[in-house]
N, C-alpha and C positions, 0 to 999 in steps of 0.2 A: 741419227735422228735428232731433230731440233726440239728444243724445250717448248712446252706450252706456257703461255703467259696469258694475262687477262684479255688481251686483244689479239693474240696470235694463237691459234689452236688448230688441231687436226690430228692426222694419223692415217691409218689404212683406210682405203676407200672401197665402197661398193657402188656399182653403176647400174642405173635404171634408164629406161627410154623416156619417150614423150607421154604426156597425158596420164601420169600416175595419179589416180584419184584417191580421195580420202577413204573410200570404201576398201581400197587395197591397202592403204597405209594402216588403217585401224578399222576393222569391220564394225558395223553399227551395233552388233549384239554386245559389244564391250563398253559401250558409252555410258553404262551405269556407274562406271568408276571414273574418278579423276586422279587416282594415284599413278604417277608416271611409271613406277617400276611394274606395277600390275599391268598397266597398259602395254608397256614395253615387251612383256612376254608374248603379246599377240600382234606386235608390229609386223606387217607384211605377211600375216598368216595365210591369206589366200594364195600366196605364191609358193607355199610349201616349206617343209622343214629345212631343206638345203639352203634356201634363201635366208631363212631366219638364222641359221647357224652362221652364215657369212656376215649377216648384219650384226650379230653379237660381237664379232671380231673387228668390226669396222667403227671408225670414229667420224667418217665423212660420207654422207650420201651425195652421190653425183647423179644428176638427172637431166633430161632433155627439156623440151618446152612444156609449159603449163603444169608444172609439178604442184600437186595439192589441189587440183580442180575437184569439183563436186560440192559436197556439203560444207558448211562453215564450222565444222566441229573442231574445237580447240584441241581435243585429244589427239588429232593427227600430228601436232607438233610435240605435245607432251609425251606421247608414246616413244618418239625418237629420242627424247632426252632420257626417258626411263631405260632405254636399251643401251645407252652410252654414247649416242651420236652427239657430237659437239657442233657440227656445222653441216649445212646443205649447200652445195654449189650446183646451180642449175642454169639452163639457158634462159628460162623464165618461170614465173610462178603465177598461180592464181593469186589475185590481190588479197583475198581473205586469208589464204594460207600464209603468205608472207607476213601479214600483220599479226596473225596469231603466233607465228614463230617468234617474232621480236617480242611480243607481249609475254610470251612464256620463257624467254631467255635463250632461245635457240637461234644461233647465227645462220642467216640465210642470205646468200649473195648470188647475184646474177653475173655470170662470167662465161659467155659462150665459148671464147677461145680456150679457156681452161677445160671446159667440158670436152671439147674436141681433142684435147691433148691427154686426157686422163684415161688410163686403162684400169680395169678393176684390180684392186690390190695395191695400186700405187700409193705412196705416201703423199698426202695432200695437206698443205698448210695454208690457212686463211688468216690474213692480217686485216681485220676490218677497219683499223685506224689508218693504216697506210694504203689500203685499197689494193691488196695483191693476193693472188692465189699462186702458191708455189708448188710445182710438181717437178721433183728431181732438181735439176739445175736451171729450170725454166720458170720464169715469173710472168704472170698475166695480170694486167691491171683491171680494176673495176672502180666505180665511183666510191670513194671512202664514205663510211657512214658519218652522218652529221653528229655533233656532240650529244644531242638529246637521245639519239638511238644508241649510241655507245653507253651513255649513262644507264639506260634501261637494261641493256644487255649485261653490263657490269654489276648491276644490282640483282640480277637473276630473273628479271622480267618486270612488267609494268606494275603489278601490284606491289612487289617489293620496293620498286623505285618510288612509288607514291607513298608507301608507308615510311620510308626513310625521309622523304621530303617533308611530310606532315610532322614527323617526330622532330625534325630540325626546326621547323617553324614554331612548334610548341615550346621549345626550350629557349 
């Protein structure tokens, strides 16, 4: 198993299909919380306890097209962080989910070729600086994140990034 670094992360995968909406990722009745760990306990709850048990063992969510469609709830990405997911690899995302993921510090990459190659339980490694998803001995390219997105992710999200930036400007 390879080491996790600030720009390379991953682990065991869990695989979902197309059009996974935010109501499935985190049901609306839990939106009263913003605590990632509390939300993580309810991630993918509509799919049943077996899926939730697999999710708790996984570090990478793999999905088909249009992952995160539906409402614009930020909790859809924070609940994944709360359950221990470090990255999502999908064929495509809802634009709002993708931006919420980055803003909350969750790595989300589009890499259709990797999605096709991943089987549930595979070790999947994402290097967002190099722009690669590695599955076993195979590596799949995606467009590397620009420096500003890397800075946001490495700070732990947009708010943390801005707080660091403003603190630096004050001193």
